[in-house]
C-alpha positions in Angstrom: 84.1 112.3 73.2 87.1 109.5 72.7 84.9 105.8 72.4 86.9 103.1 74.0 87.5 99.9 73.3 86.6 97.2 75.2 90.1 96.6 76.4 90.9 100.1 77.2 87.5 100.1 79.2 88.7 97.0 81.3 91.9 98.4 82.0 90.7 101.7 83.3 87.7 99.9 85.5 90.8 98.0 87.2 93.1 100.5 87.4 90.7 102.8 89.4 90.4 99.7 91.4 94.2 99.1 91.7 94.6 103.1 92.5 92.0 102.5 95.1 93.2 99.7 96.9 96.9 101.3 96.8 95.8 104.5 98.0 93.7 103.5 100.5 95.5 101.0 102.1 99.1 103.3 102.0 100.8 100.6 99.8 103.0 102.8 97.9 105.8 105.2 99.3 108.8 107.4 97.8 111.8 105.2 97.2 110.1 102.0 97.2 111.9 99.3 94.9 109.0 96.5 94.4 110.1 93.2 93.6 106.3 91.5 91.0 105.9 87.8 91.7 105.6 87.1 87.8 103.6 83.7 87.8 102.7 84.1 83.9 99.1 84.3 85.0 96.3 87.1 83.8 96.5 88.5 87.5 100.7 89.0 87.7 100.7 90.1 84.1 98.2 92.7 84.8 99.6 93.6 87.9 103.1 94.3 85.9 101.4 96.4 83.6 99.5 98.7 86.0 102.8 98.7 88.3 105.2 99.8 85.3 103.1 102.5 84.6 102.5 103.6 88.0 106.5 103.7 88.3 106.6 106.4 85.4 104.6 108.7 87.8 106.7 111.3 89.9 105.1 110.9 93.3 105.5 108.4 94.6 108.5 107.7 93.3 108.6 103.7 92.8 111.0 101.3 90.7 109.8 98.1 89.7 111.4 94.4 88.7 110.0 91.3 88.0 110.9 87.9 89.1 109.6 84.3 87.7 110.1 81.2 89.9 110.1 77.6 88.1 109.6 74.8 90.1 111.6 71.7 89.5 109.4 69.1 90.2 106.2 70.6 89.4 104.9 70.0 85.7 103.9 73.9 85.7 105.2 75.9 82.9 104.9 79.6 81.2 106.3 81.0 78.5 109.6 82.4 79.5 110.5 84.2 76.5 107.1 85.8 76.2 107.4 86.8 80.1 111.1 88.4 79.3 109.7 90.0 76.1 106.5 91.4 78.4 108.7 92.6 80.9 111.1 94.6 77.9 107.9 95.9 76.3 106.8 97.5 79.9 110.2 98.8 80.9 110.8 96.0 83.6 113.8 94.2 84.6 113.2 90.7 84.4 114.7 87.9 87.0 114.4 83.7 86.2 114.8 81.7 89.5 114.5 78.0 89.7 113.4 75.9 93.2 111.7 73.0 94.3 110.6 70.7 97.2 110.5 67.0 98.4 107.0 66.3 99.3 108.2 63.1 100.9 110.3 65.5 104.0 106.9 66.9 105.2 103.6 64.5 105.0 101.9 67.3 106.9 101.2 70.1 104.3 100.1 69.6 100.9 102.2 70.1 97.4 100.4 73.5 96.9 101.3 74.6 100.7 104.7 73.5 99.6 104.8 75.3 96.4 103.9 78.0 97.5 106.3 78.3 100.3 109.3 77.4 98.7 108.6 80.3 95.4 108.1 82.9 98.4 111.5 82.2 99.8 113.2 82.4 96.3 111.4 86.0 96.0 112.5 87.0 99.5 116.0 86.4 99.2 116.4 87.7 95.8 113.9 91.1 97.0 117.1 91.4 99.4 119.7 90.4 96.9 118.3 93.6 94.8 117.5 95.8 97.4 113.6 95.9 97.1 111.8 96.8 100.2 108.5 95.3 98.9 107.0 92.4 96.8 103.8 92.8 95.0 101.6 89.4 94.7 98.7 89.4 92.0 96.0 88.1 94.4 92.6 89.5 93.7 89.5 89.9 95.6 88.2 86.2 94.7 91.4 84.9 96.2 91.2 87.0 99.6 87.3 85.7 99.6 88.1 82.0 98.8 90.7 82.1 101.4 88.3 83.5 104.2 86.0 80.5 103.2 88.9 77.8 103.1 89.9 79.1 106.5 86.3 79.0 108.2 85.9 76.0 106.9 88.9 74.1 107.5 90.8 76.0 110.4 87.9 77.2 112.1 89.5 80.7 111.6 87.8 84.1 110.7 91.0 85.0 108.4 91.8 86.0 104.9 95.4 88.2 103.8 96.1 91.1 104.5 96.5 93.9 101.4 99.9 95.2 103.1 101.8 93.0 105.4 105.0 93.2 107.2 107.0 90.2 107.4 108.9 89.0 110.7 111.6 87.3 109.5 112.6 89.7 106.4 112.7 93.0 106.2 110.1 92.9 103.2 106.7 94.3 102.8 104.1 91.9 100.7 101.4 93.9 98.8 98.5 92.9 97.1 97.4 95.9 95.2 94.5 94.0 92.8 92.8 93.0 96.3 89.5 95.0 95.3 89.6 93.6 91.8 86.9 91.5 90.4 88.7 87.8 89.1 86.4 88.4 86.0 87.4 91.4 85.0 90.8 90.3 84.9 90.0 87.3 82.9 88.0 89.9 80.3 91.0 92.1 80.4 93.7 88.9 79.6 91.5 88.0 76.7 91.0 91.5 75.4 95.0 91.7 75.6 95.8 88.2 73.9 97.7 86.9 77.2 98.9 83.6 76.1 97.6 80.8 78.6 99.7 78.7 80.8 101.9 75.9 78.9 101.3 73.5 81.4 98.9 74.0 84.2 99.4 72.9 87.8 98.1 69.6 88.1 96.6 70.0 91.7 94.4 73.3 90.9 91.4 71.4 89.8 91.8 69.3 93.2 92.4 71.5 95.4 90.6 72.5 98.2 90.3 76.2 96.5 88.6 75.2 94.0 86.0 73.7 95.7 85.9 78.0 97.4 85.8 79.4 94.2 82.5 77.1 93.3 81.2 78.0 96.5 81.9 81.5 95.6 80.3 81.2 92.4 76.8 79.4 94.3 76.7 82.1 96.7 77.0 85.2 94.2 74.1 82.8 92.2 72.1 83.3 95.4 72.8 87.0 95.9 74.4 88.9 93.2 76.4 91.0 95.8 77.4 88.3 98.2 81.1 88.8 97.2 80.9 92.2 98.3 79.3 91.5 101.2 81.9 89.0 102.2 84.7 91.4 101.5 83.0 93.5 103.6 82.1 91.6 106.2 86.4 91.1 106.8 86.4 94.8 108.3 83.1 94.6 110.0 83.6 92.4 112.5 81.0 92.4 114.9 82.3 91.0 118.4 79.2 91.3 120.4 77.2 89.5 118.6 79.7 86.6 118.5 80.3 83.8 121.3 83.6 84.3 122.7 86.1 81.8 123.3 85.1 79.0 126.0 88.1 78.7 128.6 89.0 75.0 128.0 90.3 75.0 131.2 86.8 75.4 133.2 
């Protein structure tokens, strides 16, 4: 029986969860043309490899392309030459876009929100130009749980992200095929695969609420190693009869 390298073992494990998500949440359909949001980080590089391999399977037949969005006013930078070569190596077309924003025009929103919103807008526009009906984002399980914890803490809402989301204003469906994948597995796979780090990291990434939620998740796992899986399960196990109903503010 052949012995797998650590890189192969990790890829096999991640691919299993990727397949479980794409099948379980009906993410892929025959004839899909999918635009992969390629940030240059570990998650998007891993996602590109998985979808590129999946596109070579006959049923359902899908086509994939990738796009990287640079932000003119955020000193965050990926190795563009590496991304282009990585896409070529995996047989995926590569597109480079540039966007930006003026944070002073909307002081109610954080730089993280404005950056994300403008990146998405650029991706939605390109997707329609290329005839793509889906956009694939590299959010992993940790991202889902951290978003849920942030929304509970700062918005008073029990919500997170959806693995499959049909957009209202665009003829586009957003999919997140890494939703069942543990971030630590992706980190380990990225190390084994020698994925290069970002040339310049986002200046806000260590001061955002998401960083605090990442630390909180790590603390919860120190209390219970199954915490992440229980938190994930809780998102689809809402026991409304054991929760307080919403009060009528008019009474």
